BAZA-12177 format. One record per atom (N, C-alpha, C): x, y, z; residue in one letter. Coordinates in steps of 0.1 Angstrom, whole numbers, padded with zeros to 4 digits, always signed. Example, Ala and Ser with C-alpha at 12.3 -4.5 7.8 and 13.67 -1.06 7.14 Angstrom:
<atoms>
+0132-0057+0078a +0123-0045+0078a +0132-0033+0078a +0128-0022+0071s +0137-0011+0071s +0129+0000+0079s 
</atoms>
This chain:
<atoms>
-0750+0475-0765m -0746+0476-0749m -0735+0486-0745m -0740+0496-0739v -0729+0506-0730v -0722+0502-0722v -0706+0502-0722h -0697+0500-0711h -0696+0513-0706h -0693+0509-0693y -0688+0521-0680y -0677+0520-0674y -0669+0528-0669y -0658+0523-0664y -0665+0526-0651y -0660+0518-0642f -0659+0519-0627f -0651+0527-0620f -0653+0540-0615p -0641+0547-0608p -0631+0536-0596p -0616+0541-0595e -0610+0534-0582e -0615+0539-0572e -0614+0531-0558i -0619+0534-0547i -0607+0542-0541i -0609+0554-0533y -0602+0561-0527y -0597+0554-0513y -0584+0559-0510p -0586+0552-0489p -0595+0554-0481p -0601+0549-0475d -0612+0547-0468d -0621+0555-0473d -0627+0553-0485e -0642+0558-0492e -0648+0551-0488e -0658+0553-0487i -0673+0546-0484i -0680+0540-0500i -0681+0528-0497l -0687+0524-0510l -0695+0532-0519l -0706+0539-0509y -0720+0546-0512y -0712+0558-0519y -0702+0562-0516s -0697+0577-0520s -0687+0569-0534s -0686+0557-0539c -0681+0558-0550c -0693+0553-0562c -0704+0550-0553l -0715+0547-0564l -0718+0560-0569l -0715+0572-0560g -0724+0582-0564g -0714+0590-0573g -0700+0587-0575r -0690+0595-0582r -0694+0586-0593r -0695+0573-0593f -0702+0565-0610f -0710+0574-0613f -0721+0577-0608h -0737+0584-0611h -0730+0596-0617h -0722+0604-0608a -0715+0615-0620a -0706+0611-0633a -0701+0599-0629c -0695+0600-0643c -0704+0594-0655c -0718+0589-0653v -0721+0584-0660v -0731+0596-0669v -0735+0605-0660g -0736+0618-0667g -0752+0616-0669g -0763+0609-0668s -0773+0607-0675s -0781+0615-0670s -0778+0621-0659g -0792+0628-0649g -0802+0617-0644g -0802+0606-0648s -0813+0596-0640s -0806+0585-0632s -0812+0585-0618r -0804+0577-0608r -0811+0563-0609r -0823+0564-0619r -0827+0551-0622r -0820+0544-0633r -0816+0552-0641a -0808+0546-0651a -0793+0543-0647a -0790+0549-0636t -0773+0546-0628t -0776+0534-0621t -0788+0529-0616s -0790+0515-0612s -0788+0506-0618s -0797+0507-0632v -0796+0497-0641v -0780+0495-0647v -0774+0504-0647a -0758+0505-0650a -0754+0500-0642a -0753+0498-0629l -0746+0492-0617l -0751+0478-0614l -0761+0478-0615f -0763+0463-0608f -0769+0456-0619f -0771+0460-0638g -0775+0453-0649g -0793+0456-0649g -0800+0459-0637h -0812+0460-0642h -0821+0467-0626h -0830+0471-0627l -0836+0483-0622l -0842+0476-0606l -0846+0487-0595g -0851+0476-0585g -0845+0475-0572g -0828+0482-0573r -0821+0478-0565r -0820+0492-0554r -0820+0491-0541a -0822+0503-0535a -0805+0506-0530a -0803+0522-0525t -0792+0520-0521t -0793+0525-0507t -0780+0524-0496s -0778+0524-0485s -0765+0527-0483s -0762+0539-0470l -0748+0541-0465l -0742+0533-0459l -0745+0526-0451e -0732+0517-0443e -0732+0505-0444e -0743+0498-0451l -0745+0482-0453l -0752+0482-0468l -0746+0488-0480p -0751+0487-0491p -0759+0474-0496p -0768+0472-0501r -0775+0460-0505r -0768+0454-0516r -0767+0440-0519n -0762+0435-0534n -0749+0440-0532n -0742+0442-0524v -0728+0444-0527v -0718+0432-0535v -0722+0419-0535s -0716+0409-0544s -0720+0415-0555s -0729+0419-0559l -0735+0424-0576l -0724+0432-0579l -0724+0441-0572i -0717+0455-0575i -0702+0447-0575i -0694+0437-0565y -0683+0427-0567y -0683+0425-0579y -0691+0414-0583d -0690+0406-0592d -0692+0415-0608d -0694+0424-0607r -0697+0435-0617r -0687+0442-0620r -0680+0450-0612w -0669+0455-0617w -0656+0455-0608w -0654+0446-0597f -0642+0441-0590f -0637+0430-0590f -0646+0420-0596k -0640+0408-0591k -0625+0403-0593k -0620+0411-0606y -0606+0409-0614y -0595+0418-0610y -0602+0428-0600r -0594+0438-0594r -0581+0431-0581r -0582+0419-0580g -0573+0415-0568g -0577+0413-0557g -0592+0417-0549l -0598+0414-0541l -0608+0405-0543l -0607+0397-0527t -0619+0388-0526t -0631+0398-0521t -0642+0393-0522l -0657+0394-0518l -0655+0399-0501l -0651+0392-0498e -0646+0393-0480e -0642+0409-0476e -0626+0409-0485e -0619+0421-0485e -0624+0432-0491e -0636+0430-0499f -0639+0440-0508f -0651+0449-0497f -0660+0437-0492t -0667+0444-0484t -0660+0450-0467t -0652+0444-0462n -0645+0449-0452n -0637+0464-0456n -0636+0466-0464y -0626+0479-0468y -0638+0489-0475y -0649+0490-0478t -0656+0494-0487t -0667+0502-0476t -0674+0490-0467t -0686+0491-0460t -0684+0492-0439t -0691+0496-0434l -0695+0497-0422l -0694+0480-0416l -0693+0472-0423l -0698+0457-0419l -0688+0453-0410l -0675+0457-0411p -0663+0453-0397p -0667+0456-0385p -0670+0471-0386y -0679+0476-0373y -0689+0473-0368y -0698+0469-0371y -0713+0461-0368y -0707+0450-0362y -0699+0441-0368l -0700+0431-0362l -0685+0423-0354l -0682+0439-0348a -0669+0440-0343a -0669+0429-0328a -0680+0430-0322f -0682+0421-0310f -0693+0410-0309f -0693+0401-0327s -0702+0395-0324s -0694+0382-0324s -0703+0369-0325s -0694+0356-0325s -0692+0351-0341s -0680+0343-0338s -0677+0341-0354s -0695+0334-0363s -0703+0331-0354e -0716+0320-0361e -0721+0335-0370e -0726+0346-0361v -0731+0359-0365v -0721+0363-0376v -0709+0364-0374r -0702+0373-0389r -0702+0360-0397r -0701+0352-0397e -0707+0339-0408e -0721+0342-0416e -0729+0346-0403s -0743+0344-0413s -0743+0360-0418s -0737+0368-0413a -0737+0379-0420a -0730+0383-0434a -0720+0375-0437l -0711+0375-0446l -0720+0365-0460l -0725+0356-0452s -0734+0350-0461s -0747+0359-0468s -0751+0365-0460a -0760+0376-0463a -0756+0385-0476a -0745+0386-0470v -0735+0395-0483v -0737+0390-0495v -0729+0379-0493f -0726+0368-0506f -0741+0367-0512f -0752+0363-0506s -0765+0360-0515s -0774+0373-0517s -0770+0385-0514n -0775+0395-0518n -0791+0397-0511n -0786+0391-0496n -0798+0393-0490n -0803+0405-0485n -0817+0409-0485e -0821+0421-0482e -0823+0427-0470e -0819+0417-0460y -0827+0416-0447y -0811+0419-0438y -0800+0423-0443l -0789+0421-0434l -0789+0430-0421l -0796+0444-0424h -0797+0450-0409h -0805+0443-0399h -0817+0434-0405l -0823+0427-0393l -0815+0416-0389l -0811+0409-0396r -0800+0396-0395r -0789+0404-0383r -0783+0416-0381l -0773+0420-0373l -0783+0426-0361l -0794+0429-0364g -0802+0432-0352g -0801+0447-0349g -0798+0458-0361l -0797+0472-0359l -0806+0477-0355l -0821+0471-0360s -0833+0481-0357s -0836+0477-0344s -0828+0470-0334g -0832+0465-0322g -0824+0472-0314g -0809+0480-0314y -0805+0490-0308y -0808+0500-0302y -0808+0501-0289g -0805+0516-0277g -0797+0523-0281g -0797+0525-0296v -0783+0535-0300v -0790+0540-0313v -0792+0552-0316g -0795+0564-0325g -0786+0563-0336g -0790+0563-0349r -0785+0565-0356r -0783+0574-0365r -0769+0579-0370p -0767+0596-0373p -0781+0599-0382p -0781+0615-0382s -0795+0621-0388s -0785+0624-0403s -0775+0631-0403f -0768+0634-0418f -0755+0629-0417f -0752+0626-0430m -0739+0626-0435m -0727+0636-0431m -0715+0631-0425r -0703+0639-0421r -0695+0643-0430r -0686+0651-0429f -0674+0655-0434f -0667+0664-0426f -0653+0661-0428c -0640+0673-0423c -0637+0680-0438c -0634+0695-0431c -0633+0703-0444c -0617+0703-0446c -0611+0701-0436a -0592+0700-0437a -0593+0688-0444a -0602+0671-0444c -0600+0664-0452c -0602+0666-0465c -0613+0675-0468h -0615+0674-0480h -0606+0686-0488h -0598+0691-0486r -0589+0702-0488r -0574+0691-0493r -0576+0682-0484s -0564+0674-0489s -0570+0665-0499s -0580+0658-0501m -0585+0656-0512m -0586+0661-0524m -0587+0671-0524s -0584+0682-0535s -0575+0684-0541s -0569+0684-0533s -0547+0685-0535s -0545+0675-0542s -0550+0661-0538t -0543+0647-0540t -0549+0640-0549t -0561+0643-0551f -0571+0631-0562f -0575+0642-0568f -0578+0657-0569g -0589+0664-0576g -0600+0664-0577g -0606+0659-0563e -0619+0657-0561e -0621+0651-0547e -0634+0653-0541r -0637+0652-0529r -0646+0636-0525r -0647+0632-0517y -0653+0619-0516y -0659+0621-0501y -0668+0610-0497w -0673+0604-0485w -0664+0594-0474w -0658+0600-0465r -0652+0592-0459r -0656+0580-0452r -0654+0564-0447r -0661+0559-0439r -0661+0558-0427r -0646+0564-0420a -0648+0568-0406a -0655+0577-0402a -0660+0586-0410h -0666+0602-0407h -0681+0593-0407h -0687+0585-0415q -0699+0584-0411q -0703+0566-0398q -0693+0567-0391l -0693+0557-0378l -0707+0568-0371l -0713+0558-0362p -0725+0561-0351p -0715+0570-0340p -0703+0567-0339g -0697+0567-0327g -0684+0582-0334g -0684+0583-0343a -0674+0592-0348a -0680+0605-0347a -0673+0615-0341l -0679+0628-0346l -0667+0638-0342l -0657+0631-0348v -0645+0640-0347v -0635+0631-0354v -0630+0639-0367c -0617+0634-0374c -0609+0631-0364c -0602+0619-0367v -0595+0616-0359v -0578+0617-0368v -0577+0621-0381e -0565+0628-0385e -0562+0643-0379e -0572+0652-0382h -0572+0665-0377h -0576+0670-0365h -0583+0659-0359g -0587+0666-0344g -0598+0676-0344g -0607+0677-0354l -0616+0688-0357l -0627+0682-0357l -0638+0688-0354p -0652+0683-0349p -0659+0682-0364p -0665+0672-0369l -0673+0668-0381l -0682+0678-0383l -0686+0679-0394r -0696+0689-0400r -0707+0679-0408r -0719+0688-0406c -0733+0680-0409c -0731+0689-0423c -0736+0674-0432s -0739+0680-0444s -0754+0684-0450s -0759+0688-0460s -0774+0688-0463s -0775+0673-0468s -0766+0661-0466v -0777+0651-0468v -0784+0642-0459v -0795+0643-0455g -0798+0634-0442g -0800+0618-0448g -0799+0614-0434l -0803+0600-0433l -0817+0600-0427l -0821+0584-0427p -0819+0574-0437p -0820+0584-0450p -0819+0580-0460f -0821+0587-0476f -0839+0588-0481f -0843+0598-0483t -0853+0598-0489t -0861+0591-0502t -0852+0591-0512g -0857+0583-0522g -0844+0566-0527g -0854+0563-0534r -0846+0546-0534r -0833+0546-0543r -0832+0557-0552y -0819+0556-0561y -0812+0570-0559y -0808+0575-0545d -0802+0586-0545d -0788+0582-0542d -0783+0590-0552y -0767+0591-0551y -0761+0606-0549y -0759+0607-0536h -0752+0621-0535h -0739+0622-0535h -0732+0632-0542v -0718+0633-0545v -0714+0644-0534v -0701+0645-0532v -0696+0659-0521v -0691+0668-0530v -0702+0678-0531d -0697+0693-0540d -0699+0701-0524d -0700+0715-0528d -0703+0731-0524d -0716+0730-0519d -0724+0722-0525a -0739+0720-0522a -0742+0713-0510a -0737+0699-0511t -0740+0691-0500t -0728+0691-0487t -0717+0698-0489c -0709+0696-0480c -0703+0714-0478c -0712+0725-0477p -0704+0740-0475p -0694+0743-0465p -0686+0749-0467p -0677+0752-0456p -0678+0756-0445p -0692+0765-0446d -0700+0770-0437d -0709+0764-0426d -0708+0749-0430a -0717+0738-0423a -0720+0739-0410a -0727+0733-0401p -0728+0735-0386p -0719+0722-0380p -0711+0724-0369a -0704+0715-0365a -0713+0703-0355a -0709+0693-0356v -0718+0683-0351v -0719+0685-0335v -0709+0694-0329f -0709+0692-0315f -0702+0709-0311f -0702+0714-0301d -0694+0727-0297d -0679+0723-0293d -0672+0729-0302a -0659+0723-0297a -0652+0732-0286a -0662+0743-0281r -0651+0751-0270r -0655+0745-0260r -0660+0736-0255n -0662+0728-0246n -0650+0713-0243n -0638+0718-0240d -0627+0712-0239d -0629+0696-0237d -0635+0695-0225q -0637+0682-0218q -0644+0671-0223q -0657+0677-0230l -0665+0673-0237l -0654+0668-0254l -0648+0677-0259a -0643+0671-0270a -0633+0663-0270a -0627+0659-0261k -0615+0650-0255k -0623+0639-0253k -0636+0638-0245l -0642+0623-0246l -0644+0623-0260l -0651+0635-0268l -0655+0625-0280l -0644+0622-0290l -0633+0629-0290a -0622+0623-0296a -0618+0610-0294a -0620+0603-0281e -0613+0591-0275e -0625+0581-0281e -0634+0586-0279v -0646+0575-0284v -0643+0576-0302v -0643+0588-0305a -0641+0587-0325a -0629+0577-0327a -0618+0575-0320e -0602+0571-0323e -0607+0556-0321e -0614+0553-0308a -0616+0537-0307a -0624+0536-0317a -0634+0541-0321s -0645+0535-0334s -0636+0528-0344s -0627+0544-0349v -0620+0541-0361v -0612+0530-0359v -0605+0525-0347g -0595+0515-0345g -0605+0503-0351g -0616+0498-0342i -0624+0491-0345i -0629+0484-0359i -0633+0499-0367l -0632+0493-0379l -0625+0490-0388l -0610+0497-0385k -0600+0492-0392k -0591+0477-0389k -0593+0474-0374q -0588+0460-0370q -0600+0455-0358q -0608+0450-0360p -0619+0445-0355p -0615+0435-0344p -0617+0432-0333p -0611+0423-0325p -0615+0409-0326p -0611+0400-0318p -0613+0386-0325p -0630+0383-0321p -0637+0371-0324p -0650+0368-0324p -0649+0366-0310p -0664+0370-0307r -0668+0365-0289r -0678+0362-0289r -0686+0355-0283t -0700+0351-0277t -0705+0358-0266t -0718+0355-0268l -0722+0370-0257l -0719+0364-0238l -0716+0353-0239e -0713+0348-0229e -0697+0355-0224e -0693+0353-0232e -0676+0359-0234e -0674+0375-0236e -0679+0382-0237a -0681+0396-0239a -0687+0401-0228a -0698+0394-0218g -0703+0394-0206g -0691+0395-0196g -0683+0382-0195m -0674+0379-0187m -0663+0388-0190m -0658+0389-0198q -0648+0402-0203q -0646+0415-0197q -0662+0420-0198l -0662+0432-0194l -0662+0434-0183l -0668+0421-0173r -0671+0419-0157r -0657+0420-0152r -0647+0410-0160i -0634+0409-0156i -0627+0426-0157i -0631+0433-0166r -0624+0444-0164r -0629+0457-0156r -0643+0454-0153a -0650+0463-0147a -0643+0460-0130a -0640+0443-0124e -0635+0444-0115e -0619+0450-0111e -0612+0450-0125r -0601+0455-0124r -0600+0469-0121r -0610+0476-0128a -0607+0491-0127a -0613+0491-0112a -0621+0480-0102g -0619+0488-0086g -0638+0487-0085g -0641+0482-0095y -0658+0482-0089y -0662+0466-0083y -0656+0460-0076r -0658+0449-0067r -0655+0451-0053r -0664+0449-0046r -0662+0449-0034r -0657+0434-0028r -0648+0433-0017p -0647+0418-0012p -0657+0412-0016p -0652+0399-0022g -0666+0389-0024g -0665+0385-0038g -0680+0385-0043s -0682+0383-0054s -0691+0394-0062s -0696+0405-0053t -0703+0413-0059t -0704+0422-0063t -0705+0429-0077l -0702+0436-0085l -0708+0451-0082l -0698+0465-0077l -0708+0481-0074l -0710+0484-0087l -0723+0479-0089l -0730+0483-0102l -0737+0498-0101l -0741+0499-0088a -0743+0514-0088a -0731+0523-0085a -0722+0520-0080r -0711+0531-0082r -0705+0530-0096r -0704+0521-0104l -0700+0518-0115l -0708+0527-0129l -0720+0526-0123t -0732+0534-0132t -0731+0553-0129t -0727+0553-0119s -0728+0566-0114s -0715+0571-0117s -0705+0563-0117d -0690+0571-0123d -0691+0575-0139d -0695+0561-0144f -0699+0563-0157f -0706+0577-0166f -0719+0577-0155m -0728+0591-0159m -0719+0601-0159m -0713+0605-0145r -0703+0614-0141r -0694+0614-0153r -0689+0608-0160e -0677+0610-0173e -0683+0611-0184e -0694+0603-0187y -0698+0604-0199y -0715+0607-0201y -0720+0613-0194g -0731+0618-0194g -0734+0626-0205g -0726+0641-0202s -0728+0650-0214s -0723+0644-0227s -0715+0634-0230a -0714+0630-0243a -0727+0619-0249a -0732+0612-0240l -0746+0604-0247l -0749+0610-0254l -0757+0621-0254p -0767+0628-0260p -0765+0627-0277p -0750+0636-0276l -0744+0636-0287l -0743+0622-0296l -0738+0612-0289l -0738+0601-0294l -0746+0592-0295l -0761+0596-0293g -0771+0591-0296g -0776+0575-0286g -0771+0574-0274i -0770+0566-0265i -0780+0567-0254i -0789+0563-0252r -0799+0565-0238r -0790+0562-0227r -0795+0572-0218r -0792+0569-0201r -0793+0555-0197r -0781+0550-0190p -0783+0537-0184p -0789+0537-0173p -0792+0551-0165d -0797+0553-0151d -0810+0555-0153d -0816+0555-0164v -0832+0558-0166v -0838+0551-0172v -0854+0549-0175e -0864+0542-0181e -0862+0532-0176e -0868+0519-0177r -0871+0505-0176r -0863+0494-0171r -0848+0499-0179s -0837+0491-0172s -0821+0499-0174s -0812+0491-0170n -0799+0496-0168n -0796+0487-0178n -0788+0495-0190w -0781+0483-0200w -0766+0480-0199w -0762+0488-0189l -0746+0484-0179l -0750+0468-0175l -0762+0471-0167r -0762+0455-0163r -0766+0445-0170r -0774+0448-0184e -0774+0436-0192e -0766+0436-0197e -0753+0441-0197m -0742+0441-0209m -0734+0427-0202m -0735+0430-0188l -0726+0417-0176l -0732+0406-0177l -0724+0397-0176p -0734+0380-0176p -0744+0383-0165p -0755+0373-0172p -0755+0367-0182p -0760+0374-0191p -0749+0379-0202q -0757+0388-0214q -0763+0381-0223q -0778+0384-0229r -0786+0377-0235r -0787+0382-0246r -0788+0394-0250s -0787+0401-0262s -0773+0406-0267s -0775+0410-0280q -0760+0415-0284q -0768+0431-0284q -0754+0439-0282f -0753+0456-0279f -0746+0460-0293f -0749+0474-0293h -0743+0479-0302h -0729+0484-0301h -0719+0482-0314p -0706+0483-0312p -0701+0497-0304p -0712+0508-0305l -0706+0521-0299l -0708+0518-0283l -0720+0509-0279q -0721+0507-0263q -0708+0500-0257q -0702+0488-0265h -0693+0487-0261h -0680+0495-0262h -0677+0502-0270i -0666+0514-0271i -0667+0519-0260i -0679+0528-0257v -0677+0540-0249v -0676+0531-0232v -0679+0518-0235v -0679+0515-0217v -0664+0510-0218v -0662+0508-0230s -0645+0503-0232s -0633+0514-0225s -0639+0526-0230c -0632+0538-0231c -0634+0540-0217c -0640+0543-0210f -0644+0542-0198f -0639+0537-0185f -0637+0522-0189l -0634+0516-0175l -0615+0515-0183l -0612+0517-0193a -0597+0518-0194a -0594+0531-0187a -0598+0541-0187k -0599+0554-0180k -0599+0551-0165k -0607+0544-0157q -0604+0540-0146q -0594+0529-0141q -0592+0524-0148e -0578+0512-0148e -0567+0525-0146e -0567+0533-0157r -0553+0542-0154r -0552+0552-0145r -0563+0552-0139s -0566+0561-0126s -0562+0553-0113s -0570+0543-0113l -0567+0533-0102l -0550+0534-0102l -0542+0530-0111a -0528+0527-0109a -0522+0537-0110a -0527+0549-0111s -0521+0560-0106s -0519+0567-0093s -0534+0561-0087r -0533+0566-0072r -0526+0552-0066r -0523+0542-0074t -0513+0531-0064t -0498+0536-0064t -0496+0542-0077r -0482+0547-0078r -0479+0559-0069r -0489+0566-0063r -0488+0578-0057r -0486+0574-0041r -0488+0564-0039s -0489+0555-0027s -0473+0557-0016s -0470+0558-0004p -0458+0563+0001p -0448+0556-0002p -0435+0558-0005s -0425+0550-0016s -0424+0537+0000s -0422+0539+0009i -0420+0525+0019i -0428+0517+0019i -0440+0517+0016f -0449+0507+0013f -0447+0498-0002f -0437+0505-0009g -0435+0496-0021g -0448+0500-0031g -0445+0498-0043e -0454+0500-0053e -0460+0489-0053e -0477+0492-0056g -0487+0478-0059g -0483+0470-0071g -0493+0461-0068p -0501+0454-0060p -0489+0449-0051p -0499+0446-0037w -0493+0443-0024w -0498+0427-0022w -0486+0425-0012p -0490+0402-0009p -0504+0405+0002p -0510+0397+0002c -0523+0390+0008c -0514+0381+0019c -0516+0382+0032h -0511+0376+0039h -0525+0365+0049h -0532+0362+0043n -0544+0356+0046n -0539+0341+0044n -0537+0332+0052p -0532+0318+0051p -0543+0311+0042p -0551+0311+0043l -0566+0304+0036l -0565+0308+0019l -0561+0321+0020c -0562+0329+0007c -0554+0317-0005c -0558+0314-0019p -0552+0305-0026p -0536+0314-0030p -0538+0326-0033d -0528+0337-0032d -0520+0342-0022d -0519+0334-0014v -0511+0342+0001v -0497+0342-0001v -0494+0353+0002g -0478+0354-0004g -0475+0361-0018g -0487+0363-0024r -0485+0366-0040r -0493+0385-0040r -0486+0391-0047s -0488+0407-0049s -0499+0404-0055s -0511+0405-0048v -0526+0408-0059v -0536+0416-0051v -0533+0422-0042i -0536+0436-0033i -0537+0451-0044i -0547+0452-0049n -0549+0465-0056n -0555+0477-0046n -0567+0470-0037d -0573+0481-0028d -0565+0484-0018d -0559+0498-0019a -0553+0502-0007a -0554+0516-0003a -0557+0518+0010k -0557+0532+0014k -0549+0542+0025k -0545+0549+0025w -0533+0555+0034w -0543+0568+0045w -0538+0569+0056h -0541+0580+0064h -0532+0582+0075h -0535+0592+0079l -0523+0601+0089l -0528+0596+0106l -0521+0589+0112q -0526+0586+0128q -0518+0589+0137q -0522+0600+0144k -0508+0599+0155k -0493+0603+0155k -0494+0609+0141r -0482+0613+0135r -0476+0602+0125r -0482+0590+0128r -0479+0577+0119r -0486+0577+0106r -0479+0569+0092i -0487+0570+0087i -0489+0558+0081i -0506+0552+0078v -0510+0539+0082v -0519+0533+0067v -0510+0523+0062g -0518+0516+0051g -0529+0508+0052g -0540+0504+0049k -0551+0494+0051k -0551+0487+0035k -0543+0474+0034f -0545+0469+0026f -0560+0457+0028f -0567+0456+0014s -0579+0448+0011s -0576+0439+0003s -0576+0426+0008c -0576+0414-0006c -0591+0411-0009c -0592+0405-0022l -0604+0400-0027l -0614+0390-0019l -0604+0379-0015c -0605+0373-0003c -0615+0374+0009c -0612+0388+0013g -0619+0392+0023g -0612+0395+0034g -0592+0395+0033y -0590+0394+0045y -0585+0410+0043y -0583+0417+0054t -0578+0431+0056t -0570+0434+0067t -0557+0438+0062y -0545+0439+0072y -0542+0452+0071y -0533+0459+0078t -0528+0475+0080t -0512+0473+0083t -0507+0481+0079r -0490+0484+0082r -0487+0502+0087r -0486+0501+0094s -0477+0517+0096s -0468+0517+0095s -0459+0534+0096i -0448+0539+0091i -0447+0547+0102i -0435+0545+0113q -0432+0554+0124q -0426+0566+0122q -0428+0576+0129p -0419+0588+0122p -0407+0586+0121p -0399+0577+0126t -0382+0575+0126t -0384+0570+0113t -0397+0565+0103g -0393+0559+0092g -0394+0545+0086g -0394+0537+0102e -0394+0527+0104e -0408+0519+0101e -0409+0509+0092l -0423+0500+0085l -0427+0491+0094l -0436+0490+0102g -0447+0479+0111g -0444+0468+0102g -0450+0458+0110p -0456+0443+0109p -0467+0442+0101p -0470+0435+0092p -0487+0436+0090p -0495+0433+0104p -0509+0440+0105r -0515+0434+0117r -0530+0435+0110r -0533+0423+0113f -0546+0412+0111f -0560+0429+0115f -0566+0430+0106r -0576+0445+0106r -0593+0437+0110r -0596+0431+0099s -0610+0425+0097s -0611+0419+0084s -0625+0410+0088l -0628+0399+0076l -0641+0404+0072l -0638+0403+0055g -0648+0406+0045g -0654+0396+0047g -0669+0397+0036p -0679+0388+0035p -0674+0375+0037p -0664+0368+0023p -0661+0353+0027p -0655+0349+0037p -0646+0357+0044l -0642+0350+0058l -0655+0354+0069l -0663+0362+0065q -0675+0364+0077q -0686+0348+0075q -0683+0340+0061t -0691+0333+0060t -0685+0321+0063t -0673+0320+0066l -0663+0308+0068l -0664+0307+0081l -0662+0319+0092l -0662+0317+0100l -0676+0314+0110l -0685+0320+0105r -0701+0316+0110r -0698+0299+0109r -0698+0293+0093k -0696+0281+0093k -0688+0270+0107k -0678+0274+0109w -0668+0270+0117w -0673+0272+0131w -0680+0282+0136v -0684+0284+0148v -0696+0272+0149v -0705+0272+0139a -0715+0266+0139a -0712+0248+0140a -0702+0247+0135d -0696+0233+0137d -0693+0229+0149d -0689+0238+0156g -0687+0235+0172g -0668+0240+0173g -0661+0242+0162l -0649+0248+0168l -0647+0259+0173l -0636+0257+0186s -0634+0268+0197s -0626+0279+0184s -0625+0293+0193c -0618+0302+0186c -0605+0297+0186c -0596+0291+0196f -0584+0285+0192f -0580+0277+0179f -0594+0268+0176s -0590+0262+0164s -0591+0270+0154s -0602+0275+0153i -0602+0287+0143i -0589+0298+0139i -0584+0302+0151g -0575+0310+0149g -0561+0305+0143g -0559+0291+0149k -0548+0282+0144k -0545+0283+0126k -0561+0280+0122r -0564+0277+0106r -0563+0291+0100r -0566+0299+0108m -0563+0318+0101m -0551+0325+0103m -0544+0318+0109g -0533+0324+0119g -0534+0337+0125g -0543+0335+0135l -0549+0345+0143l -0551+0339+0159l -0548+0349+0168s -0549+0345+0180s -0562+0340+0185s -0569+0334+0194a -0583+0330+0196a -0588+0341+0201a -0581+0352+0208k -0586+0365+0216k -0591+0375+0203k -0580+0378+0192t -0585+0381+0180t -0601+0376+0172t -0599+0359+0172v -0608+0351+0165v -0624+0358+0172v -0623+0356+0187e -0630+0360+0197e -0638+0374+0191e -0629+0387+0190r -0635+0397+0187r -0642+0399+0177r -0635+0394+0166a -0640+0396+0152a -0657+0388+0153a -0658+0374+0159a -0669+0370+0160a -0679+0379+0166a -0676+0386+0176r -0686+0393+0183r -0686+0406+0181r -0678+0413+0168a -0682+0424+0162a -0694+0421+0149a -0691+0405+0145m -0705+0400+0136m -0718+0399+0141m -0719+0396+0158g -0729+0393+0161g -0729+0376+0166g -0717+0373+0164v -0715+0356+0162v -0710+0350+0181v -0723+0344+0182a -0715+0342+0199a -0708+0326+0197a -0695+0327+0204v -0682+0316+0199v -0687+0309+0215v -0678+0296+0214p -0681+0288+0227p -0671+0295+0235p -0668+0291+0245e -0657+0297+0255e -0648+0284+0253e -0637+0293+0256s -0624+0282+0257s -0625+0273+0269s -0616+0261+0269p -0614+0253+0283p -0611+0259+0294p -0601+0268+0288r -0593+0276+0302r -0605+0285+0311r -0616+0291+0302k -0623+0302+0309k -0633+0287+0313k -0641+0281+0307r -0646+0271+0312r -0640+0267+0330r -0629+0264+0327k -0623+0257+0338k -0623+0268+0350k -0620+0281+0345a -0618+0291+0353a -0634+0295+0361a -0645+0294+0349a -0658+0295+0356a -0662+0285+0364a -0657+0275+0362a -0663+0263+0372a -0654+0265+0385a -0642+0273+0386s -0635+0270+0401s -0643+0284+0406s -0645+0295+0399l -0654+0306+0406l -0664+0301+0416l -0675+0293+0404a -0684+0289+0410a -0684+0277+0422a -0676+0270+0420l -0670+0261+0433l -0665+0269+0444l -0659+0280+0445a -0657+0287+0452a -0668+0294+0458a -0676+0298+0450a -0689+0308+0456a -0700+0296+0466a -0698+0286+0462v -0705+0272+0467v -0699+0272+0480v -0685+0270+0482l -0679+0267+0491l -0679+0277+0507l -0678+0289+0500a -0680+0300+0508a -0693+0304+0514a -0704+0298+0506s -0718+0300+0515s -0719+0289+0524s 
</atoms>
């Protein structure tokens, strides 16, 4: 029986790369013979991102090297990336498939049904290869460079290059090693780095993708993932007063920011074809989405949150730094600083600030030319308060009673109701005055 030495795995080396180096060390020239040496028998196919029969490799070569099978899988494959936004049940099922050498792990994770294209070539970084050669004396394939959303080397900030190794592999027993034939120094880059804005976007996505691979977030159900995304969208300013999400504006802004990067990332546009996958990611989320879709949307919302916070900080200093308090006595957050939606304009030498709370209450404050800050003044009612006002009018409450509840005068309530097209009952004083006028007219006649 021939005994072989399985090489040590280098930092961030993908398991497929180690299998290729093993094939080169065997020196038989036969890929089938390599498969027999690796697995103990023939009939095992190779794969890049999620190699099949990982547990066989582990039991045969790594069981006594100080790693558990789960750690070995997480350190050498892309499984942590593909499970990053999955529930604990899905993660347990996937690990069970790894332990049992299940041949259908791709189907179990739903990889074949995602609306995201898989890379067409294995990728590499010339700067990384120079570092590998000087440190280890040989080059290898890195995990971070094979992620679907990684088109930039996060260590050197350079666009990755396309190797001559196409994906998926054409042969069942292909073991491609890194050399000048597979990774020539003059290989084309995956995108044109002269576009600074595009390069910056792709670098952000690559950094987030690698971060997810190294440290996945906690498990979450489909419902939890959709709700977290909705909360972040609301924090980024995509919610009008009430409960409606501004999906059209969200999609438009997303396409304006990431539209040029989507074809390179292999993600279909959310504003074409039969469905908007951005809307499908929101509650109620019924299906799993590709990690790259989660990452790109998360990067976009983080940028929008920073932009909103920046606009808030640029507000006139006399108004103070946001968020600002709500003055609606019916709001559960009355008196608390919960308002992020604020706008400013100049009106007759005064700076007027308009503050809108999600409860539907909008008020203004003005800065006089002398620098004096005026008191809060009611401006308008949003959908939630409009619904409440219609209900109270239908119940027969007077403008005075409604105003007392809302902290407004009866005339203000009457004007707000008329602006909504709601007929309000006359106050007792007006009815008495109208009756007096009618009586006087009768007596005069």
